[in-house]
N, C-alpha and C positions, 0 to 999 in steps of 0.2 A: 529601677530598684531591682537589685539581684537578691533573690530569696533562697537560692540553692546554696548548699554548703559544699565548698570546694575542698579537695584534699590539700591543695597548696595555693597560696596567693604569692605572686612575685611582684615586688616593686622595682621597676627599672627595666627599660626596653633597649639596653645596649646589647652588644654581642654576647656578653656573659649571661645576662638575664634571659635573652632569647634562646641561648643554647640550653640553659637549664629548663626553661619552659618547654622547648621542643623535646628534650629527653624525657621529661615527666609524662608528656602526652604519649610518647612512643612506648612507655612501659605501662600505659593504661591508667594513669592517674587523671583525676579531674583537676585541671590546673587553670588558673586565670592570671594574666599579666596586666598590670596597670602602669601607666606612665603619664606624667604631667604634660608631655610634649604631644604634638599632633601626628607623630610618626615614630617608628622605632629608628634607632641609629642616628639620632640627632645630636649626640654629644661626642665623646671621645671616639666612639665607634665609626663616625664618618670622617674624622679628622686625624688620621694617623698614616703611617707609611705603608700599611698593607703588606707587611712582611711576615711570612711564616718562618720564624726563627728556628735555626737548626738546633740550638740548645747548648752551644759551647760557652756562653757568657754567664749564666746563673751559677751562683756558688753551689757546689755539690752538697746534697743533703737538704736543700731548701725546697719549699713548695714550688717556688719558681722553676727550679731545675727539674723536679719530678714531673710537674704538670706541663712544662714546655716540651719535654721529650715525648711524653704520652700524646699531647695534643698534636705535635708535629707528625706523629705516626698516624693519627686519626684523620688528618686533613685531606689526603688524596681521596679516600673513599667517601668522606663526608661531602666534599665538593662535587664529586661525581654523582652522588645520589641527589643532590640539590640542584644540579646543573649550574653550578657557580664557577666562573673562570678561575683556574688555578694553574700556575706555571712554576716549575722547578728550575730556577735560573742560577742557583748557587750564589755564594757570597764570599767576598774577600775583605779581610781586615788588614788595612795597609798602614805602614809606618817605617820608622828607621831604628826602632828599639827592639832588637831580637829577643832580649830577655822578657819583655812584656808579651811578645808573640808566643814565646815558649810557655809562659805561664798560662796564656789562654789555651794553648794546645793541650797542656796537662789537664786543665779544667774540663775541656771538651772530652778528653779521653775518659776522665772519671765519670762524666755524665753519659758515656756510651755513644758519643757523637763521632761520626766519621769526619776527621779533620786532617789537614796536611800543611806543613810549613813550606813556603815557596821562596826561592831567592829571586832577585830582580829579573834575571833572564826568563825564569819560569812565569813570573807575573806578566811580563811583556807579551808572552805567547798568548795569554788569556785576555789581557787588556793593554793594547799598544799605547794608549794615551795617558798612562799613569805618570804622575809628576816625577821629575828626576830625583826628588828627595826621598822617594820611597825605595827602600832596599830589601824589605822583607814583608811577608804577608802570611796570614792564616787563611787557608781555603776551606770553606765548608760547602761541599757540593749539594747537600740536601736542603739548603735554604731555598725558600720559595716565595712567591708573591700571590696575592689574592685581592679581590675587591672586598674591603671590610664591611661596607654598607650593603652590598648585594648579598653577602653571606648572612648578615643579620636579618635582612628582609626575607630571604629564603627560609631561614630557620623559623621565623614567625609565620610565614605563609603556610609552610608544611604542617605546622602544629595546628593552625586554624582549620586546615583542610581535614585534619583528623580529630576534630572536636574541641580544640582549645579555644579559649576566649581571650581577646585582648580589648581593653578599654583604654582609649587615649583621652588626653585632656582631662585627666582625673587628678585633682589636687587633694592629697591626703590631709585630713583634718583631725582625725582621732582614731584611737584603737583601744578597745576594751576586751578583756578576756572573760568569758562566762563559761566556767567549767573548762572543757577542753577546746572550746570554739572561740576563735578571734572574731570580733565584730569590728570591721574596718570601714570607716566612713570617709568619703570624699565630699567635695562641695556639691556633687550631683548624684552620688550613688552610695549604697551600703552593700558591703560584701561580707560573707561569712566563710571562714576557712579553718581547717584543723592545724595547718602549718603556715608560717609566713617567712619569706626570704627577703632580706634587704640587699638589693643589687643596684642601689640608686647612684652609684658612681660619685660624682662631686656633691650630690645631695644626700650622701649617706648619713651624715650626722643629723640633718633635719628630719629624716625618716626615723632614725634611731631614737630621737627625742620623743616622737609620737608613739612609737612602738614600746618605749620603755626599756630598750636594749642598750648595750654598751656603746658609748660614743668613743670615737678614736681621734688621735692626734693626726690630722691629715695635712699634707703638704701639697700645694698646687704648683705645677710647673707648666708654663705656656711654651708651646713649640710652634715656631713659624716655619712656613714652607714656601717654596716657589713651585709652580706647575708650568711645564714647558709645552709648547705647541706640538701636536703630533707630527707635524711636518718637519720638525727640527730633530735630526738624528744626532743625539749626543754621543753615539758610538761607545756607550758603556753596555757591556753584555751581561754583567752581573750586578748584584747589589754591592755597593762599595762603601765600606765603613772606614773611618779613621780608628786609631787605637782608642779604646774607651777611657772615660775619666770617671771620677767618683759620682758625677751628676748625670751620667748617661752615656749612650753609645756614640754621641757626637753627631756632627753634620754629615749626613750620608747622601749618596746618589743612588737612585734606584729606578729601574723601569717599572711601569704599572701594567696590569693586565689589559688596560684600555688603550695602551700604546703611547702614553705620555711618559715623561720622566718627572720625578720629584727630586728636589734638592732641599735639604733641611734635616732635622729641625734645630731650632735653638732650644735652650733649656733655661728659662727665666722664672724665678720665684714670683708669683703673683697671687691674687685672690680669685682666680677663675675667669678673668676677662680674656676675650678672644681677639682683641685688636692686633693687627700687625703694626710693627713699628719700624721707623727708618733705621734705628740702631740695630734691631734684630735682623732685618733683611740685609743690612750692610755686613753684619757679622757672618751670615751664611755665605755671602760672596767671598769674603776673605778666607774663610776656613775651607770651603769646598775646593778651591784651586790648589790647596796644599796637597791634595791627593789625586787630582785629575786635571789635566791641562785642557785649555781651550774652550771652557764653558762660556757661551755667549748669552748673557742674561737678557739681551734684547728680545730673545725668543720666548721669554716667560710670558704667559697669558693670564696668570692669576697668582695672587699670594693669599694664603689663608693661615689660620692658627687653630690649634687644638690645645686642650688642657688635660694633662695627665694628673692623676691623683695618686700620691705616694703615702703609704702608711708604714713607716719604718723600712727595714731591709727586706721584708718578705710580704707575700700576699697574706691577707687575713681571711680565712675560710673556716668558720667555727660554729658550733652550737652556742647560742647565748646562755650565759650562766645566770642571767637575771630574769629571762622570760622563757619558760619551757615551751618548746615548739617553734622557736624563732631561730633562724640561721643568719649569721652575719657574713657578708661578702664585701670586703673593703680593700682599698689600695691595689686594685688590679691594674697596675701600670704595665709597661713592657716586661715580659712577653705575654701580656694578657690576651691579645687576639689569638695568638698561637695556642694558648692554654685553654681557651674557652670550652672546647668539647670535653677536655679532661676535667675541668672544673665542674662541669655538669655531672660527670660520673661521680666525682667526689661528694658533691652535694646530695645526690641520690643516696649515697652510702650514709652520709650524716643524718639524713631523714629516716633512715632505717628501712628503706624500700629495696626490694630485689631488682637488680638491673636485668630484667628479662623483657624483651620487647614483644609487643603484641603481634599476632599474625594478621595478615590481610590489611596492613596499613596502606592508606592511599598514597600514591606517588604524586609529587608536585609536577604539574605540567612543565614542559620545556618552553620557557618564554624566550623565543629567539627573535631578535630584531630583524626587520626586513632586510637590512643591508648585509646581514650575515647568512641569509638563505642562499642556496644555489640559484643560478639564473633561471632555470626551468620553474622552480617553485615560486620565484618572484613574479614571473610572467603570469602563472596560473592564479596566484593570490591577487595580483593587481587587476586581473580580469573579473574576478569574483567580487572584489570589495574595492570600491572607489577610494576608500580612506587610505589605502596603500598607494594610491596615485597622487596623494597630496603631501608634499614635503613640508614639514613643520620646522625642522632645524637643518639649515643648509650645511653648517660646519660639520655636524655629525651624521648627516644624511638620515635623519629620523623622520618617519612618516606619521601622519595622523593616526593610522592604524596602530603604530607602535605605542602612541600615547594612550589610545583607548585600551590596548592590551594591558598597559601598566595600571590603568584605573580599574580594570576588571579583576585584578589579582585578589586573593582572599582578604588581605588586610587593606581595607578601603581608606584611601587618603584623598585629600582635596587641596593639597598644597603644590605650588610650582616646583619646589625643591624635592617633594616626594616623587613627582614625575621625573625630575632630573636624575635622581638616584636610580630609578628603575629603567631609564632609557638612554641616559647621557645627553638628552636634549638640554642645551644651555652650557655644556661643558667644553665647547669648541672655542675657536679663536675669538669669536665676537662675544663670548660669555653671555649669551641670551639676548643680545641686541636685536637679532632678527626674530627669534622664535618665542620670546617671552609672551607677547600678546596672543600669539596663536595657541600656546599651551593654556593660557588663562581662558581663552574662549572655549577650548575643548573641554576643560574642567567644568566650566559653567554649563555647557550643553549636557554633558554626561551626568553631572551631579544635580542638575536642575536648580542651580543657585545663582544669585545675582553676582555681578562683577565684583562689587565691594565685599562679598562674602568669601571670595577666593583669597587664600593666604599664600605668602611666599614660603614661610617655613612653619612657624608656630603662631599661636594666638597673639593678636596684636600686630602681626606683620601683614595686615590686609593690603592688597595691591592697590586698592582705591578706597576712598572714604565717602564718595558721592560725586554727583555731577557738578560741573562748574558752569556759570553763565546760562543756566537753564538748559544745557545741552543734553543730548541722549546718546 
């Protein structure tokens, strides 16, 4: 039971919620974040392309345009501060319709983005394997890539290190306002706060109903992706987009900061389900080869789907007109990841707080995987700690020491996927076939819990439910 009164309570642990939480802690506010999941970044923030968009696509004058541009500028310093991998690889929008490319160029110029129109010869200098049907492209050199889940985790960890509180597996049940204070109840806790922010993503309307704030007309679109083996070089140097349509940016091809390639997504209306489908994956294969030649889908090691939430043509970031002290944040689809740090700034302003960061803030330690250390440091570390001599994940070359490091971070998790997001264990070619039980055993030992209490992702995904045949 929480008896203290927080300045702000945030519902939702995606990248936007964690960016706001982090910002509030850095300006000296008492903030708490709650989420029904067993970790942060378990929704749209783990299942997207990881692209830091340059900002040529949003309509000028919209929140999407303003916050995309601001967020893109904040990303390099933010990722450097949090030790999160970030790479400026540039992007190309490819097609055969020069008028559409020129329209995007003009939009980019209005938004203040560095863009250039390229002819086929210029395109081939950058990307030799572009499909023969492509005759013109928009080049945006400031486009970049990032790990969306590592960014979210780092934002949460740094905030906790500086006094913030995160409570996971909290199911919101009621909210009453007594004077200027919100009393927010979950199935296992009670929280008191002066301000409340709804950043619940796909669960926005369920939370809004409990808070008594405005509900929104939301649209859910599933996006399916292929992930390719790191050993397969697709020979794409930039993020490659087709010309956009009314329903999205289309099936893209992009490198990741982890060394894989992603191809996707689809854009299908649904009610928030995350299954991959034969039809969706077949559509990706058909559309991707229209911009890039020679993709061998036999090298794909995984397919996954994420669900984006759309609320009209623009982001919704507003003070509630129904409940004083509540902030609504809804419909944060693309370019939501890019916009997250700028959304945090905007929310601070809406709350009426001064954006002045505290002095002497603690710096998040640099969590470097053993495989990324220089050889001398590896030898010294392996001599000192036997855990770094034990390989847990062969595909990704992850040691037991790396898993223990992940479990020691400020936000404590006890899920296999939580370890996966922090170390890449299970993200390789065998997709956890070799390392799964080793990760489970390490979690058991470190958290001092039984095998059947370890979960894969969230509550209900227990890796075991008990012994069989009386075995141990």
